[in-house]
N, C-alpha and C positions, 0 to 999 in steps of 0.2 A: 405469505404474511408481509406486512409493511415493514420497511426499514425506517428506523427513527433517524432524524437528522444527525444525531451524535454518532450512530453506527456508521453512517455513510462517511462522515468526516474522518472517523478513525480509520476506515478502510482506505480511503483516498490518501490520508496522511501517511499511513504505513507503506503503501505502494510508492508514494512520492519519495519518502525518506529512503527506502531501500534502493530505489533506482539511483538516487543521487550519491549515496554513500558507497554502495557496492554495485556499480553498473554491470559488472561482468559476472557476478556470482549467480544471478538468476539464470543466465544463459548456460553457464557451466554446469550448475546443479539442476 
């Protein structure tokens, strides 16, 4: 199925924010 522009923005923003706020948590967990 197609992703809407909003869905892609949310996914990218969520990843970007997580990486900046907690850079180590993703690796640890």
